[in-house]
Each structure stands twice: as structure tokens, then as C-alpha cells.
Backbone as CSV, one residue per row, in Angstrom:
resi,resn,N_x,N_y,N_z,CA_x,CA_y,CA_z,C_x,C_y,C_z
1,MET,18.150,-5.634,-16.394,19.012,-4.647,-16.960,20.055,-4.393,-16.580
2,SER,21.024,-3.788,-17.132,22.488,-3.366,-16.840,23.105,-2.258,-17.319
3,ASN,24.320,-1.896,-16.594,24.703,-1.032,-16.695,25.391,-1.212,-18.493
4,LYS,26.039,0.708,-18.529,26.540,0.578,-19.937,28.158,-0.278,-19.989
5,ARG,28.723,-0.658,-18.560,29.765,-1.466,-18.610,29.399,-2.804,-18.997
6,HIS,28.165,-3.149,-18.301,27.539,-4.672,-18.434,28.457,-5.475,-16.887
7,THR,28.227,-4.601,-16.115,29.061,-5.350,-14.871,28.422,-5.384,-13.487
8,VAL,26.771,-4.823,-14.010,26.001,-4.659,-13.011,24.440,-5.425,-13.713
9,LEU,23.420,-6.312,-12.656,22.727,-7.050,-13.901,21.725,-6.986,-12.970
10,TYR,20.266,-6.219,-12.985,19.165,-6.245,-12.354,17.835,-7.186,-12.938
11,THR,17.462,-8.073,-12.388,15.787,-8.632,-12.388,15.045,-8.032,-11.779
12,GLY,13.841,-7.889,-12.638,12.612,-7.179,-11.735,11.698,-7.482,-12.811
13,ILE,10.280,-6.845,-12.626,9.033,-7.958,-13.059,7.691,-6.125,-13.040
14,THR,7.376,-6.337,-14.402,6.436,-5.085,-13.993,5.529,-5.511,-15.280
15,ASN,4.299,-4.822,-15.325,3.128,-5.157,-15.910,3.114,-4.105,-16.892
16,ASN,4.194,-2.935,-17.105,4.640,-2.272,-17.820,5.294,-1.669,-18.281
17,LEU,6.692,-2.752,-19.221,7.539,-2.624,-19.429,8.345,-1.116,-20.136
18,GLU,7.407,-0.738,-21.006,8.080,0.462,-21.391,8.107,1.376,-20.371
19,ASP,7.134,1.454,-19.481,6.687,2.435,-18.242,7.952,2.398,-17.235
20,ARG,8.180,0.855,-16.664,9.552,0.591,-15.967,10.585,0.932,-16.456
21,VAL,11.092,0.741,-17.979,12.717,1.127,-18.297,12.543,2.420,-18.117
22,PHE,11.743,2.996,-18.526,11.602,4.901,-18.161,11.776,5.186,-17.293
23,ASP,11.383,4.636,-15.896,11.790,4.995,-14.923,12.675,4.345,-14.313
24,HIS,13.701,3.581,-14.590,15.504,3.190,-14.435,16.009,4.407,-15.538
25,LYS,15.713,4.617,-16.390,16.336,5.167,-17.260,16.702,6.695,-16.513
26,VAL,15.363,7.166,-16.144,15.243,9.009,-15.609,15.817,8.575,-13.821
27,LYS,16.106,7.747,-13.600,16.186,7.423,-11.796,15.363,8.105,-11.332
28,ARG,14.234,7.499,-11.294,13.001,7.663,-10.776,13.090,7.609,-9.338
29,ASN,13.337,6.637,-8.969,13.756,6.608,-7.179,15.204,6.488,-7.086
30,LYS,15.524,7.168,-6.418,16.828,8.007,-7.072,17.550,6.828,-5.977
31,LYS,17.155,6.391,-5.002,17.947,5.267,-3.907,17.016,4.043,-4.159
32,SER,16.763,3.682,-5.395,17.098,2.312,-6.180,18.369,1.451,-6.284
33,PHE,18.225,0.224,-6.568,19.210,-0.359,-6.607,19.877,-0.060,-8.307
34,THR,18.764,0.028,-9.166,19.317,0.674,-10.704,19.563,1.771,-10.585
35,ALA,19.404,2.892,-9.838,19.823,4.274,-9.823,21.281,4.531,-9.092
36,ARG,21.638,3.587,-8.344,22.816,3.171,-7.784,23.825,3.085,-8.661
37,TYR,23.544,2.058,-9.186,24.423,1.319,-10.454,24.310,1.492,-11.912
38,ASN,23.218,2.526,-11.900,23.014,3.308,-13.183,22.882,1.439,-14.191
39,CYS,21.937,1.168,-13.612,21.189,0.532,-14.762,20.138,0.770,-15.641
40,ASP,20.365,0.949,-16.682,19.652,1.743,-17.585,19.264,1.126,-18.635
41,GLN,20.055,0.160,-19.322,19.979,-0.422,-20.175,19.432,-1.767,-20.514
42,LEU,18.132,-1.735,-20.982,17.603,-3.061,-21.455,18.031,-4.210,-21.856
43,VAL,18.714,-4.995,-21.908,19.106,-6.422,-22.549,18.702,-7.524,-22.644
44,TYR,17.424,-7.413,-21.306,16.611,-9.091,-21.916,15.366,-8.597,-21.339
45,PHE,14.397,-9.394,-21.798,13.108,-9.429,-21.093,12.856,-10.427,-21.749
46,GLU,11.199,-10.820,-21.090,10.633,-12.102,-21.373,8.968,-11.536,-20.940
47,GLU,8.694,-12.129,-21.756,6.651,-11.836,-21.461,5.879,-13.035,-21.258
48,TYR,5.170,-12.560,-19.913,3.941,-13.910,-19.228,2.642,-13.058,-19.487
49,SER,2.076,-13.863,-19.769,0.432,-13.563,-19.851,-0.572,-13.833,-18.611
50,ASN,0.640,-14.335,-17.630,0.055,-14.867,-16.107,0.713,-14.392,-15.324
51,VAL,0.651,-13.451,-13.943,1.434,-13.050,-13.256,1.576,-14.100,-12.319
52,LYS,1.233,-15.245,-12.367,1.924,-15.679,-11.012,3.241,-16.684,-11.924
53,GLU,2.895,-16.939,-13.229,4.182,-17.584,-13.798,5.292,-16.040,-14.153
54,ALA,4.971,-15.091,-14.464,6.294,-13.968,-14.381,7.165,-13.861,-12.913
55,ILE,6.076,-13.919,-11.666,7.105,-14.032,-10.772,7.844,-15.018,-10.469
56,HIS,7.361,-16.106,-10.842,7.791,-17.546,-10.935,9.151,-17.470,-11.826
57,ARG,9.125,-17.323,-12.404,10.262,-16.652,-13.517,11.154,-15.873,-13.003
58,GLU,11.105,-14.734,-12.235,11.892,-13.523,-11.963,12.357,-14.242,-11.045
59,LYS,11.976,-14.866,-9.790,12.688,-15.477,-8.586,14.060,-16.688,-9.259
60,GLN,13.220,-17.179,-10.295,14.108,-18.335,-10.799,15.359,-17.719,-11.604
61,ILE,14.997,-16.585,-11.759,16.130,-16.514,-12.847,17.415,-15.036,-11.581
62,LYS,16.704,-15.005,-10.586,17.141,-13.912,-9.451,17.966,-15.070,-8.838
63,LYS,17.922,-16.459,-8.430,18.565,-17.431,-7.987,19.905,-17.603,-8.753
64,TYR,19.540,-17.674,-10.269,20.776,-18.057,-11.253,22.067,-17.585,-10.681
65,ASN,23.373,-17.806,-11.440,24.821,-16.766,-10.671,24.944,-16.076,-12.868
66,ARG,25.734,-15.407,-12.160,26.070,-14.749,-12.991,26.207,-15.011,-14.132
67,GLY,26.596,-15.559,-14.331,27.172,-16.892,-15.665,26.108,-17.400,-16.180
68,TRP,24.920,-18.012,-15.960,23.934,-18.032,-16.534,23.115,-16.878,-17.175
69,LYS,22.842,-16.225,-16.427,22.111,-14.839,-16.912,22.863,-14.266,-18.136
70,VAL,24.453,-14.172,-17.834,25.025,-13.945,-19.051,24.687,-14.709,-20.723
71,ASN,24.423,-15.750,-20.273,24.329,-16.870,-21.157,23.092,-16.569,-21.967
72,LEU,22.074,-16.232,-20.568,20.512,-16.177,-21.340,20.749,-14.829,-22.298
73,ILE,21.257,-13.933,-21.478,20.681,-12.789,-22.323,22.042,-12.597,-23.761
74,ASN,22.940,-13.472,-24.117,23.902,-13.578,-24.938,23.030,-14.574,-26.240
75,GLY,21.903,-15.551,-25.532,21.285,-16.368,-26.506,20.318,-15.082,-27.285
76,LEU,19.303,-14.267,-26.680,18.518,-13.231,-27.506,19.461,-12.057,-27.627
77,ASN,20.703,-11.814,-27.165,21.254,-10.231,-27.328,22.456,-10.174,-27.205
78,PRO,23.176,-10.988,-28.348,24.748,-11.364,-28.372,25.745,-9.864,-27.819
79,ASP,24.878,-8.943,-27.958,25.466,-7.416,-28.298,25.380,-6.721,-27.122
80,TRP,24.538,-7.350,-26.517,23.951,-6.577,-25.154,23.765,-5.079,-25.962
81,THR,22.910,-5.056,-26.397,22.320,-4.076,-27.353,21.081,-3.385,-26.350
82,ASP,20.894,-2.260,-26.145,19.755,-1.755,-25.217,18.789,-2.179,-26.279
83,LEU,18.069,-2.658,-25.545,16.513,-3.186,-26.251,15.772,-2.590,-26.647
84,SER,16.017,-1.215,-25.212,14.858,-0.227,-25.477,15.325,1.275,-26.289
85,LYS,16.765,1.235,-26.994,17.183,2.436,-27.550,16.258,2.964,-28.399
86,ASP,14.977,2.708,-28.770,14.188,3.078,-29.669,13.315,3.675,-29.258
87,TRP,12.921,3.868,-28.055,11.493,3.159,-27.429,11.177,4.868,-26.830
88,PHE,12.517,5.829,-26.748,12.153,7.178,-26.178,12.373,8.143,-26.959
89,ASP,11.918,9.539,-26.905,12.603,10.586,-27.807,13.317,11.362,-26.714
90,GLU,14.301,11.834,-26.548,14.959,12.781,-26.074,14.256,13.642,-25.195
91,LYS,13.639,14.315,-25.802,12.443,15.033,-25.329,11.755,14.957,-23.950
92,GLU,11.409,13.359,-23.990,10.844,12.636,-22.773,11.932,13.026,-21.312
93,PHE,13.213,12.525,-22.097,14.014,12.506,-20.773,14.441,14.402,-20.065
94,VAL,14.264,15.392,-21.086,14.346,16.734,-20.673,13.232,16.907,-19.782
95,LEU,12.158,16.918,-20.593,10.999,17.131,-20.249,10.966,16.850,-18.697
96,TYR,11.116,15.168,-18.711,11.283,14.872,-16.957,12.283,15.385,-16.271
97,LYS,13.449,15.487,-16.613,13.954,16.422,-15.927,13.579,17.850,-15.206
98,GLU,13.358,18.941,-16.216,12.699,20.046,-15.962,11.504,19.786,-14.792
99,HIS,10.978,18.779,-14.967,9.504,18.702,-14.007,10.078,18.248,-12.639
100,ASP,10.921,17.597,-12.335,11.544,16.754,-11.329,12.405,17.659,-10.557
101,LYS,12.800,18.920,-11.045,13.766,19.993,-10.083,12.729,20.479,-8.861
């Protein structure tokens, strides 16, 4: 995940990518890293069928320096497009915000 200006990168793991991205976009956990730094753009992801492999890969990526992460993203998504931009209807965000009040 990244912010709109691509100055911050966040790496995480989940068993439900769509739900987790929605959490980041609505800032469900207001004190989280992604909420504080407005990381709501999905710019890269990998899929694994084995959770141990996924955790190993997450730890591996977290150790890499920013330049390596940028190269990884550029290899898949050179324009840094939000890969989740078509996943949600704006109504979902409005409903969440109304419910969150």
C-alpha cells in the first residue's frame, strides 16, 4: 500500500485482500500506520496459497530498502495505479462513514 504521493510504503499480509484494502481506505483503525500516513492505494500484491510462504515473503519484503521495493512495484505497476480502484462502489464508503459516526 502507498499514499497518493507515493512517499510512504506499507507491507502487510491478509487472508482477504479486498476486505483489508477496504479497511485501509476507510481508516477503520484510526491509529494504524496506514491511517496516520494515508496509505490507501494498493500498488502491489502477491498471492500465496500457503500462509507460511506468505509470512516469509512479507518478512523478506519488509527487510528490503525502499529502492528495491520501488523496483518491485515498477515491475508490475510502473504507473503506480491503485490496483483496487474498481473494487468498491463509492456508496460503500458513504455507508461505512454513516455507520461509523
